[in-house]
C-alpha positions in Angstrom: 128.8 71.5 84.3 129.8 69.2 81.4 126.8 70.4 79.4 127.6 74.1 80.0 131.3 73.5 78.9 130.1 71.7 75.8 127.7 74.6 75.0 130.5 77.1 75.4 132.7 75.1 73.1 130.1 74.9 70.4 129.6 78.7 70.7 133.3 79.4 70.3 133.5 77.0 67.3 130.5 78.7 65.6 132.0 82.1 66.2 135.2 81.1 64.3 138.8 81.9 65.1 139.5 85.2 66.9 140.3 88.1 64.6 144.0 88.5 63.9 145.9 91.1 65.9 146.7 94.2 63.9 150.3 94.1 62.8 152.5 97.0 63.9 152.4 99.8 61.3 155.7 100.4 59.7 156.0 104.0 58.7 159.3 103.8 56.9 157.8 104.7 53.6 156.7 108.1 55.0 160.1 108.5 56.5 161.8 107.9 53.1 159.5 110.4 51.4 160.3 113.0 54.0 164.0 112.4 53.7 163.8 113.0 49.9 162.1 116.3 50.6 164.6 117.3 53.3 167.6 116.6 51.0 165.8 118.4 48.1 165.2 121.5 50.2 168.8 121.5 51.4 170.2 121.3 47.9 167.8 124.1 46.8 169.2 126.3 49.6 172.8 125.5 48.5 171.9 126.4 44.9 170.2 129.6 46.0 173.3 130.8 47.8 175.4 130.2 44.7 172.9 132.0 42.4 172.8 135.0 44.8 176.6 135.3 45.2 177.9 134.3 41.8 174.9 134.3 39.4 175.1 130.5 38.6 174.5 127.2 40.3 177.5 125.9 42.3 179.4 123.3 40.2 179.5 121.0 43.2 175.8 121.1 43.9 175.2 117.6 42.6 178.1 116.2 44.7 176.7 118.1 47.7 173.3 116.7 47.3 174.6 113.2 46.6 176.7 113.2 49.8 173.8 114.4 51.9 171.4 112.0 50.3 173.8 109.1 50.8 174.0 109.8 54.5 170.2 110.1 54.8 169.7 106.9 52.8 172.1 104.8 54.9 170.5 106.1 58.1 167.0 105.2 56.7 168.1 101.7 55.8 169.5 101.1 59.3 166.4 102.4 60.9 164.2 100.3 58.6 166.2 97.2 59.6 166.8 97.8 63.3 163.9 100.0 64.4 161.0 99.4 62.0 158.3 100.8 64.3 160.1 104.0 65.1 158.5 107.4 64.6 159.1 108.6 61.0 159.6 112.3 61.8 162.9 112.6 63.9 165.3 111.5 61.2 164.0 113.7 58.4 163.8 116.7 60.7 167.4 116.1 61.8 168.6 115.8 58.2 166.8 119.0 57.1 168.1 121.0 60.1 171.6 119.7 59.5 171.4 120.4 55.8 170.2 123.9 56.4 172.9 124.5 58.9 175.5 123.5 56.3 173.9 125.9 53.8 174.0 128.8 56.3 177.6 128.1 57.4 178.7 127.8 53.7 177.0 131.1 53.0 178.9 132.8 55.8 182.1 131.2 54.6 181.8 133.2 51.5 182.2 136.3 53.6 185.3 135.0 55.3 187.5 133.1 52.8 190.2 132.7 55.3 187.9 130.9 57.8 186.1 128.1 56.1 183.9 126.2 58.5 181.5 124.3 56.3 184.0 121.5 55.3 184.8 120.7 58.9 181.1 120.8 59.8 180.4 118.3 57.0 183.0 116.0 58.5 181.5 116.3 62.0 178.1 115.7 60.5 179.3 112.5 58.9 180.8 111.4 62.2 177.5 112.2 63.9 175.5 110.1 61.4 178.1 107.3 62.0 177.4 107.4 65.7 173.7 107.5 65.0 174.0 104.3 63.0 176.0 102.6 65.8 173.5 103.5 68.5 170.5 102.4 66.4 172.2 99.2 65.5 173.9 98.2 68.8 171.4 99.5 71.4 168.7 96.7 71.2 167.0 97.9 74.4 167.3 101.4 76.0 166.9 99.8 79.5 170.5 98.6 79.3 171.6 102.2 79.8 170.0 102.1 83.3 172.7 99.8 84.5 175.3 102.5 83.7 173.6 105.2 85.7 176.4 105.8 88.2 179.1 105.5 85.5 177.4 108.1 83.4 177.1 110.5 86.3 180.8 110.2 87.1 181.8 110.5 83.4 179.7 113.6 83.1 181.3 115.3 86.1 184.7 114.6 84.7 183.9 116.1 81.4 182.4 119.2 83.0 185.5 119.8 85.1 188.1 119.1 82.4 187.9 122.6 80.7 188.9 124.3 83.9 192.4 123.0 83.3 192.7 124.7 79.9 192.9 128.5 79.1 189.7 130.4 78.4 188.4 131.0 74.9 186.4 134.2 74.4 186.1 134.6 78.2 184.7 131.1 78.9 186.4 127.9 79.9 184.4 125.4 78.0 186.9 124.2 75.4 189.7 121.6 75.3 192.3 122.5 72.7 195.2 120.2 72.0 197.4 120.3 68.9 194.9 122.3 66.9 192.1 120.0 67.8 189.2 121.5 69.9 186.4 119.8 71.8 183.6 121.0 74.0 183.1 118.3 76.7 179.9 119.7 78.0 178.1 118.7 74.8 178.8 115.0 75.6 178.3 115.5 79.3 174.7 116.6 78.8 173.6 113.3 77.3 175.4 111.4 80.1 173.6 113.6 82.7 170.2 112.7 81.1 171.0 109.0 81.5 172.1 109.6 85.1 169.2 111.8 86.1 166.7 109.3 84.5 168.2 106.3 86.2 168.5 108.0 89.6 165.0 109.4 89.6 163.4 106.2 88.3 165.0 104.4 91.2 164.1 106.9 93.9 160.8 108.2 92.6 158.7 107.1 95.5 161.1 108.5 98.1 161.2 111.9 96.3 157.4 112.0 96.0 157.0 111.6 99.7 159.9 113.8 100.7 157.6 116.4 102.3 159.2 119.8 102.5 162.7 118.4 102.8 164.8 119.1 99.7 166.4 115.9 98.4 170.2 115.7 98.5 170.6 115.5 94.7 168.8 118.8 94.2 171.2 120.6 96.5 174.1 118.8 95.0 173.1 119.7 91.4 172.4 123.3 92.4 175.9 123.6 93.9 177.5 122.0 90.9 175.7 124.3 88.5 177.0 127.3 90.5 180.5 125.8 90.4 180.4 125.4 86.6 179.1 129.0 86.3 181.9 130.4 88.5 184.8 128.3 87.3 184.0 128.1 83.6 182.0 131.3 83.2 179.5 129.3 81.2 176.0 130.5 81.9 174.5 128.3 79.2 175.7 124.9 80.4 174.9 125.8 84.0 171.4 126.8 83.1 170.9 123.8 80.8 171.7 120.9 83.0 170.1 122.5 86.1 166.9 123.2 84.2 167.1 119.6 82.9 167.2 118.1 86.4 164.3 120.3 87.6 162.2 119.2 84.6 162.9 115.5 85.2 162.3 115.9 88.9 158.9 117.3 88.2 158.0 114.6 85.7 159.1 111.9 88.2 157.2 113.3 91.2 154.5 115.5 89.7 155.2 118.1 92.3 155.2 121.8 91.2 157.1 122.7 94.3 160.4 121.4 92.9 160.1 123.7 89.9 159.6 126.7 92.1 162.6 125.6 94.3 164.8 125.1 91.2 163.9 128.4 89.7 164.5 130.2 93.0 167.9 128.6 93.5 169.1 129.1 89.9 167.9 132.8 90.0 169.7 133.5 93.2 172.9 131.9 91.9 172.8 133.8 88.6 172.2 137.1 90.3 175.1 136.5 92.7 177.5 135.4 90.0 176.5 138.3 87.7 177.6 140.7 90.4 181.1 139.3 91.0 182.0 137.7 87.6 183.0 140.3 84.9 182.3 138.0 81.9 178.7 137.2 83.1 178.1 140.8 84.2 179.1 142.1 80.8 176.6 139.8 79.1 173.9 141.0 81.4 174.8 144.6 80.7 174.6 144.0 77.0 171.2 142.4 77.4 169.8 145.3 79.5 171.0 147.9 76.9 172.1 146.3 73.6 172.4 149.7 71.9 174.6 151.4 74.5 177.8 151.0 72.4 176.0 152.6 69.4 174.9 155.5 71.5 178.4 155.9 72.8 179.9 156.0 69.3 181.8 152.7 69.6 179.7 150.9 67.0 177.1 148.1 67.3 177.9 145.1 69.4 177.0 141.5 68.5 173.6 141.6 70.1 172.8 144.9 68.5 173.9 143.6 65.1 171.7 140.5 65.6 168.7 142.7 66.3 169.5 144.7 63.2 169.6 141.5 61.2 166.2 140.3 62.4 164.7 143.7 61.6 166.2 143.7 58.1 164.8 140.3 57.4 161.2 141.4 57.8 158.5 138.8 56.9 160.1 136.9 54.0 163.8 137.8 54.3 166.5 139.2 52.1 167.0 135.9 50.4 169.8 133.3 51.0 173.2 134.8 50.3 171.9 138.4 50.3 172.1 139.4 53.9 174.7 141.3 56.0 174.7 139.2 59.1 178.4 138.6 58.8 178.8 142.0 60.4 178.0 140.2 63.7 181.6 139.0 63.8 183.4 135.8 64.8 180.2 134.3 66.4 178.0 134.6 63.3 178.5 130.9 62.4 178.0 129.6 66.0 176.2 131.6 68.6 174.3 133.9 66.2 173.6 131.6 63.3 169.9 132.1 64.0 170.3 135.8 63.1 171.5 134.8 59.6 168.4 132.6 59.2 166.2 135.5 60.4 167.7 138.0 58.1 167.8 135.9 54.9 164.7 133.7 55.4 162.6 136.3 57.3 160.1 135.7 60.0 158.4 133.0 57.9 161.5 131.0 57.5 162.6 131.5 61.1 159.1 130.3 62.2 159.4 127.2 60.1 162.8 126.4 61.7 161.2 126.8 65.2 158.3 124.5 64.2 160.8 121.8 63.1 162.4 121.9 66.6 158.9 121.9 68.2 158.0 118.8 66.2 161.2 117.0 67.2 160.5 117.8 70.8 156.9 116.8 70.6 157.7 113.4 69.1 160.1 112.8 71.9 157.4 113.7 74.5 155.0 111.4 72.6 157.5 108.5 72.8 157.7 109.2 76.6 153.9 108.9 76.9 153.9 105.6 75.1 157.0 104.0 76.8 155.8 101.7 79.5 158.9 101.7 81.8 159.7 104.7 84.1 163.3 104.9 83.1 162.4 105.1 79.4 159.8 107.8 80.0 162.3 109.9 81.9 165.0 109.3 79.3 162.7 110.4 76.5 161.6 113.5 78.4 165.1 114.4 79.3 166.5 114.1 75.7 163.6 116.1 74.3 164.0 118.7 77.0 167.6 119.1 76.1 166.7 120.3 72.7 163.8 122.4 73.9 165.8 124.2 76.6 168.7 124.8 74.1 166.4 126.3 71.5 164.7 128.5 74.0 167.9 129.8 75.5 169.7 130.4 72.2 166.7 132.0 70.5 166.0 134.1 73.6 169.6 135.2 73.7 170.0 136.3 70.1 166.6 138.1 70.2 167.3 140.0 73.4 164.8 138.1 75.5 167.4 136.8 78.0 171.1 137.3 78.4 173.4 135.5 75.9 174.8 132.2 76.9 177.2 131.1 74.1 175.5 127.8 73.3 175.2 126.2 69.9 171.8 125.9 68.1 171.2 122.1 67.7 172.2 120.9 64.2 172.1 124.5 62.8 175.2 126.2 64.2 178.9 125.5 63.7 180.2 123.1 66.3 181.5 119.6 65.9 180.8 118.4 69.4 177.3 119.8 69.2 176.3 118.2 65.9 177.7 114.8 67.0 175.8 114.9 70.3 172.6 115.9 68.7 172.7 112.9 66.2 173.2 110.6 69.3 170.1 112.2 70.9 168.0 111.5 67.7 169.3 107.9 67.6 168.1 107.4 71.3 164.7 109.0 70.5 164.3 106.6 67.6 165.2 103.7 69.8 162.7 104.8 72.4 160.0 105.3 69.7 160.6 101.8 68.4 160.2 100.4 71.9 157.0 102.4 72.5 155.4 100.7 69.5 156.7 97.2 70.2 154.5 94.4 68.9 152.8 92.6 71.8 153.7 89.2 70.2 157.4 90.0 70.9 156.8 90.1 74.6 156.0 92.7 77.2 158.4 95.5 77.7 159.7 95.4 81.3 161.5 98.0 83.3 165.1 97.8 84.5 164.0 95.7 87.5 162.1 93.1 85.5 158.7 94.5 86.2 156.0 95.5 83.5 
């Protein structure tokens, strides 16, 4: 035995020391290069609008570019410091979409001098980047959010119910307006709901997987809650969003396709029933079924018809920034129908590029979910990515006539302070999850919320 041990020791000594473990790759250089490109493209768009409308470059183009570049640089420095192994794509994509949104809103402001939304959107974007910095800096470990599962669920319900106490705006009770200040609580509630769903499903995954044919209590509760939001607030978009979100996470947690079928059947039944009794929802369904009915009746084109005209006018390469007529859509051109302006002035090619940016952002979130070792982190990454995916599908489908309009805001692109702030928080959480997914093994094994690998 001693001779064998001595021989093994000599062999190991002759083989030399073990090869060093490959250090985690820091991709912050690629992120910085992409950020420079994102800021450059945004400034080019801002200058193109000025050239089209006035014939010269806007005098504040340098200041605009410097402000956007400063926000991007600060965000990059904090990510380089606090999350060096994070994916390099989410931050540049968010900066580019946010910058393009500011360009489109500024372009529409020129058509409505009395209603300037770009300055307010810039302030909200700055606040969103500030919250992004706080989340990346303070949230050392995403698993700490699991401890707040119940609190997040309660807070989300409160935020969803609050707008019922305030008067409706454009037919829907989704706003809180006090002293000239407006807020859409559902935007913040959706992130809290993701944390709640991820924590609940991670804790009860085995029970739900073996539930047989019995529907779990949370599914029924969420279905009833979504119907309540739809009836009380007349908000088809929010109801569809968080119910679809729960069904997606339920499928990811259990791997059972039956829950998707159950969820779709329940939501469809609720939507049909409410569309029959709620005038606001019924009107949107009627516009979807025949968007040109008002034109044929001699009343002029409605918003959906004008949106379809804008896409048709854009063609393959668009009319050019600042040269479209999508302001004819009306008061929702800067919010619900901002995608119609992009389609008209950037064409199918530009619109396709925007959709690809969203697809890349969602794909990187799903990739982080695949690499994250703990169940809660996987569900959290899937939920946050699905938030963006469902919103883009619902909004793009609504303005193109694929599905009824829902009144939601396109992430980063559309006017909406609550929306842009929330989306920056989502990107911060995805960056944190991406950093945890690529954690150096020398720093210790990543454990789940119950202390298990």
